[in-house]
C-alpha positions as CSV (number, residue, x, y, z in Angstrom):
1,X,104.7,101.7,113.9
2,X,101.8,101.0,111.5
3,X,100.1,97.5,111.6
4,X,97.3,96.1,109.5
5,X,95.1,93.3,111.2
6,X,93.4,91.0,108.7
7,X,90.6,88.8,110.2
8,X,86.9,88.6,109.5
9,X,86.0,87.8,113.1
10,X,85.4,91.3,114.8
11,X,86.3,89.8,118.3
12,X,89.5,88.5,117.2
13,X,90.6,91.7,115.2
14,X,89.8,93.7,118.2
15,X,91.8,91.4,120.6
16,X,94.9,91.6,118.1
17,X,94.4,95.5,117.8
18,X,94.3,95.9,121.7
19,X,97.4,93.5,122.1
20,X,99.5,95.5,119.4
21,X,98.5,98.9,121.1
22,X,99.3,97.4,124.6
23,X,102.9,96.8,123.5
24,X,103.5,100.3,122.2
25,X,100.8,103.1,122.7
26,X,102.2,104.9,119.6
27,X,101.3,101.9,117.3
28,X,98.6,102.7,114.9
29,X,96.3,99.7,113.8
30,X,93.9,99.4,111.2
31,X,91.7,96.4,110.4
32,X,90.2,94.7,107.4
33,X,87.7,92.0,107.2
34,X,88.8,90.3,104.0
35,X,91.7,90.2,101.7
36,X,90.3,92.3,99.0
37,X,90.0,95.2,101.6
38,X,93.2,94.7,103.2
39,X,95.4,94.6,99.8
40,X,93.5,97.9,98.8
41,X,94.1,99.6,102.1
42,X,97.7,98.5,102.5
43,X,98.4,99.7,98.9
44,X,97.2,103.0,99.9
45,X,98.6,103.5,103.2
46,X,102.1,102.2,104.2
47,X,102.2,99.6,106.8
48,X,105.2,98.3,108.8
49,X,103.6,94.8,109.5
50,X,100.4,92.7,108.6
51,X,98.7,90.3,110.9
52,X,96.9,88.0,108.5
53,X,94.1,85.3,109.3
54,X,94.0,82.4,107.0
55,X,90.3,81.9,107.2
56,X,89.1,84.8,105.3
57,X,85.6,84.8,103.4
58,X,87.1,85.7,100.1
59,X,90.3,83.5,100.0
60,X,91.0,80.3,101.7
61,X,94.0,79.1,103.6
62,X,97.7,79.7,102.2
63,X,96.1,81.5,99.1
64,X,95.4,84.6,101.4
65,X,99.3,84.7,102.1
66,X,100.2,84.1,98.5
67,X,98.0,86.8,97.2
68,X,99.2,89.3,100.0
69,X,102.8,88.5,99.3
70,X,102.3,88.8,95.5
71,X,100.5,92.2,95.9
72,X,102.7,93.7,98.6
73,X,106.1,91.9,98.5
74,X,107.9,94.4,101.0
75,X,105.3,94.1,103.7
76,X,106.1,91.7,106.6
77,X,103.3,89.3,107.0
78,X,102.6,87.3,110.3
79,X,100.0,84.5,109.9
80,X,97.7,84.1,112.8
81,X,94.9,81.5,112.8
82,X,92.5,79.8,115.2
83,X,92.7,76.6,113.2
84,X,95.6,74.1,113.8
């Protein structure tokens, strides 16, 4: 499985990466720190899943999810956020 983690906080991105690899050692995980980089990376390399933080520096709140879905409608997205 190929997973893209999109989070601008390095410790959170690393924690999610480790958690995904713990579930299955064959899982390939890449990270992106902003939405623009995530969309570019996902368009170039096929991913099976995206873990998306809603607090990104270049896009706020649900706008990040809307842009991700508009750019890559077939990519399943799971929203992760430290904000309640």
